[in-house]
N, C-alpha and C positions, 0 to 999 in steps of 0.2 A: 216476212220481216223477222219472225221469231227464229226460223231456221238459220238465217244469215247471222242474226245476233248471237245465237248459240254457238255458231262456228267461230265468231270473233272472240267470245269469252273463252272457249276451249283452246283456241290458238294462244291466247295470252297465258293461260294456265300452263300449257305444255312448253311454251318458251321459257317460263320460269323454272319448271321442273327439269328441263334438259340442261339449263345453265347450271343448276345446282348439282345435277348428276355428274357433270364433268369433273368434279373434284375426286370422283372415284376412278381408278385406273382400269378396273375390270368391267367389261360390258355387262356381265350378269348383275353386278352390283348397281350399275347405272340403271338398268331396267327396274331393279327392285326399288331404288330410290324414287324413280318416276312414278311407279305404281303406288307406292305408299303415300306420297304427297297428294297425288290426284285422288286416291281413294279416300283419304281423310277429308279433303275439301268437299268432294262430291257427296259422300255418304253422311258426313257430319257425325261419324262414329269412330271409335277406336277398336271395335270388334273386327278381327281380321276377316271374318266372313263377309261383313258389310263392306269392308275396304276392298276385298277381292271382287265382290259383285259390282261395286261402283267403278272400279278401275277398268272393268271389262266393258264389252259392248253387248252383253247379254247372251253370248254364244259360247262361253268357255265353261269348263268344269269348275264350279266354284269351290268344291271340296278340295280338288287338286291344287287350285290356286292358293287356297288358304294354307294348306300344308307347306307349300313352297315359301310363302311369305313368312310363316312361322319359323321355318328352318333358317332362312336368311336372317331373321330378326334375332335369333339366338345363336348364330354361328360364332365360333371362336376364331375363325380364319380371316376375319377382317376387322379393321378398327374404325369405329364411328366418330373418333375425335375430329377427323377432317370435316365432317358435317357440322359438328358443334362449333368448330372454329369458323367455318364458313358463315354460320348464322351470326356469330359474334362480329365478324367482319362486315356483314351486310348492315347490321343495325348500328355498329359503331361509326360507320360513315356518316350517319345522320346526327352525330353528337358534335355540338360546338360548345363554346364557353358558357352560353346561356341555356343550354338544354337541361331538362330535368331528367335525371336517372332515378327512377323509382325502384326501390328494393323492398321486398316484402316477403313474409312467410305465409303459406296457406296449407291447409290440410286436405288430404285425399282420403276420405273415410271408406273403409272396406269392412263393414261390420259383420258380414257373413262369410268372410274369407278365412281360411285356416292354412292353406298350403302355399301361399305366396312367399317367395324368398324375401327376406329382410323385412317382414311385416312387423311393425312396432305398435305402440300404443299412442294415440293422438287424441286430442280433444276435438270432438265434432262440433264445428262452429254452426252447422245447420240445425243441431239439436237444441231445443229450447232449454234443456237442462244442462247442456254442455258436458255430456258424459264422455268418458274415455272409451274409445272403441279401437279395434285394429285398423291400421292405416299407415299412411306415409305423410311426411312433412316435406313440402316443396319450397325451394328458394326460387323466387321469381325476380327478374330484373328487366325493366322496360325503359326505353327512352320515349319520352312524351313529345309528340310532334303534332302541330296543328290543333284543331279543335277536338278531335276524337281518336287520333291514331296513337297506338301503343305498340312500338316495335320491340319484340322480345330480344333481349341479350342472352339470358340464361333461363332455363326452366329445368331444374335438376332436383332430385330427391336428396335429402340429407341422410348420411349414413349413421349419424349418431343415434337416431331414433330406431335404427335397425340393429343396434347392439354393437356397432363398431367401436374400436378403442380410440375414440376421439371425442371432441366436445363440439357443441353447437357454435360457440364463438370461434373456434379454430376453423371450422368449415366455412363459416360466413366470411372470415378474414381471407381465406384462400380464394373464395369466389370474388371477393372485392379486388384482390390483387390481379386476378385474371381479367376482370372488366377494365381495371385501370391500365393494364398493359395494352389492351386493344384500343382503348379510347385515348390513350396518351395523357391521361389525367384531366381531360376536359369534362365539362358538365358539372352539375350540382346534384349531389346525392341527397335525395329526400327520403327520410325514413320515419316510421311511426314510433310511438312511445315504447314499443318492444325493443327498439335498438338503443335505448338509453342505458348503455353499458360502458364501463370504463375500457374494456378490452377493444371494443369497436372504435371508440373515440381515439384510443392510442394508435390503432392501425391506420385510421384515416388521416390523423395528424402526421404520422411518420411519412405517409405517402403524399402529404400536402394536398389532400383532396378538399374541395369545397363541399360542405355538407350542411344540411338543415334537418334537425332532429326534434321531434316533439318530445317534451320531457314528461316524466310521470308525475312529478310534483315533490317527491321526497329527495330529489337531487339537491345537494348543498352547493351553494355558490358563495363567492366572496365579492361583496359590493365595492363600490369605489371608495367608500369610507372605511374599508377594512373589516366590516362585519361579516361573520360567517353564519348563514342561515339557509333554510330550505327555500325552494322556489315558491312553494305554497305560502309560506310566511311572508315572503317579499311581495307576492301578489296581493295578499290581504292588506299589507301596509299601503300599497299603491291605491287600492280601492277605497280604503278608509280615508285617504287624503283627498279623494274626490268630493267636492262640495255637494251636499244634497240639494242645495238651492239651484244648482245649475241643471239645465235640461240635458237629459241623456242624449248623446250624439246619435243621429239616425243611422249612421254607418257603423256604429259601435265605438268602444273606447280602446285606444291603442297606446301602449307604453313601450318604449325601448330604452335600454341602458347597457353600457359595456360592463361586463362582469368577468371574473376569473373562476376557474375550477380548482379545488384544493389539490387535485392529483396532477395538474398540469400548470406548473408555475411558469410565468412569463408569457402565456398565451391569453390574449384578450378576446373573449367571445362577445357576442351580442345577444342579450336576452330580449325576446319579443313576447309581450303579454297582450292578449286581445280578448275583450269581452264583447259578445254580441248583445247581451243583456246583463243587467246588474246582478240578477239573482242566478245567473248561469255560471258554470265552471269555466274559467278562462282558458284560452288556447295558449299553451306555454311552449315556446320554440327557442332552441339554442342554435345560433348561427356561428359557423367556424370562421376563423380569421381570413381564410382564403376565399370565402363566399362574400365577404364584405367588400363591395366595389362601389365605385361612383355610380349614382343613380338608383341603387338598390336600397330603397327605404323600408321601413317596417311594413308598410302596406304591400310592398312588392313581395316580401317573404311570406306574408299571410296568404296572398293570392297564390304564390308558388306551392305552399303546402295544400291549399284547397285543390289545386290541380293534381295533387298526389292521389286523390280519390279516383282518378281514372284507372288505377290498378285494381280497384274493386270491380269496376265494370269489366276489365280484361279478365280477371279471375273468374267472374261469374260466366262470362261468355265462353271461356275455354271449357269450363265444367259443363255448361248446358249445351252449347252448340256442337261440341265434340263428345259429349257423354263421357268425360274423362274418368269419372269415378266408377265406370262400368267396364273397365278393361279386364280381359281374361287371361293375359299372358302371365306366366308364373315366375320366370327367372328375373333376377335383378338386372342383368344385361338387357333383356328384352324390354323391361320397363323403362330404363334410361333411354334406349334407342327410340321407343315409341314416343316418349316425351319430346325428343329432338324433332321427330317428324311432325308432331303437333305444333311445335314452335315454328317450323318452316311453313306449315299451312297457315298458321295465324299471321305470320309475316306477310305472306302474299295477299291475304284478305285485307290486311291493313294498308297494303300498297294501293288499294282502290281510292284512297284519299289523295293521291298524287295527281299532278296536272295531266300526265299522260293518260290517265283513266277518266278524265272529266266527262268525255263524250259517252263512254260506256256506263259510267256511274249514273249520269242523268237518265239514260235510257233504261237502266236497271231499276232505278227508283220510281220511274214513271211507267213501269210495265203494267199492262192491264190486270195481271194476276195479283198485283200488290195493292193492299188497302192504303190509300194516301194518309200519311200521318207525319206531323212535324216532330222530328226528334233531333237531338244533338249527337248522341252516340249512334253512328250509322252502322257499326260492325254487325250487329244482329240482323238488321235488314239485308245487308249485303250478303252475309253468309247464307241466310235462309233462301234468298232469291236465287243465288248461284246453285245451291243444292237442288232447288226445284227445276232450274233450267237445264242442268247438266246430268240429271239423274238418268241412267240408261233405261231404255224401255225393254221389257222382256220380249225376246223373240222366240216364238214356238214354231218349230218346223211343221209344215202342214202335210208333208209327204207321208202317205200311209193312213192319214186320218179318214180319208174318204174312200179307202179301198174296202169294198164290200166282199171281196173274195169271189 
């Protein structure tokens, strides 16, 4: 049963990789694309040595295969934009008017690296002291589907941290325009408080995008009675008006009201304030006019923002399941292409939440080698099991070992 099941999983993987590889016209590039995606999925690493070993059947010269993959990865004679666009097309097909498009920034810390191209200074989020270390800042965009699936639209490094003559806002706006072109303006963009910026608001409003942004608190608003004050001050007023004699709601206190922003006259936003407990900092959300539709109440927007936390699971999974922070390629071109292959591998593993994979998913999660455990986010279990299932076995030729002369 295990051998037959292994063949079925491998067939699914190669069907996906061959379909992706068809976007390349050269057969050599097609073979390279297949090997990279298969190697990243099976090895769970971005080391080219591990990728070459996982993509083979245990009988090839790993050193030669690694050099070939490295040469293709840094080649100037082919363009990888077709792969990036194909990933955008695959994920954008899952976007409808109610889909959540989560956009976030994350860091890739390389504290001991000195020779990597475009290496900048980033704040290491995994460091308790939050120290600045060499590394890269990645922009991630996912479409949230179902209970746990996060299909990647973009995983790209920002050039501004590498010394390019641009700004972070300019780069983010360019990527937002790219996503909008592929999705046709559908979906609701959900962003954390780091996106509370006038430049991003202006770009999304010009594109007439529906967005939901968590506010920092010092953002000034104009209330319905014409007063101009910060969001924190307005939240303090609402909380002070709540009668202390009343019992605190079990589900939390919710307040919504239409407001305007000083920099955007004529645009009526919705301010959503939510307290889980009275002595906790409230959740402050700003909803764009395009996102306000019939049936979307304040509770709907609070739940939508909570689903944004799936991007934290996705980021952690990419870093841990693929050991993303341990890549060894040096050139900027190789790093960008490697991230594209990680995105394609991540897309296929998230496809296991589809109906066509239900039978295989059930057998995978009930496999004897897996410790039964009830979890909501299934990606880690799926990726680990597939890695154990498809890992090639080392084949040692026995010829000559028993020759005594």
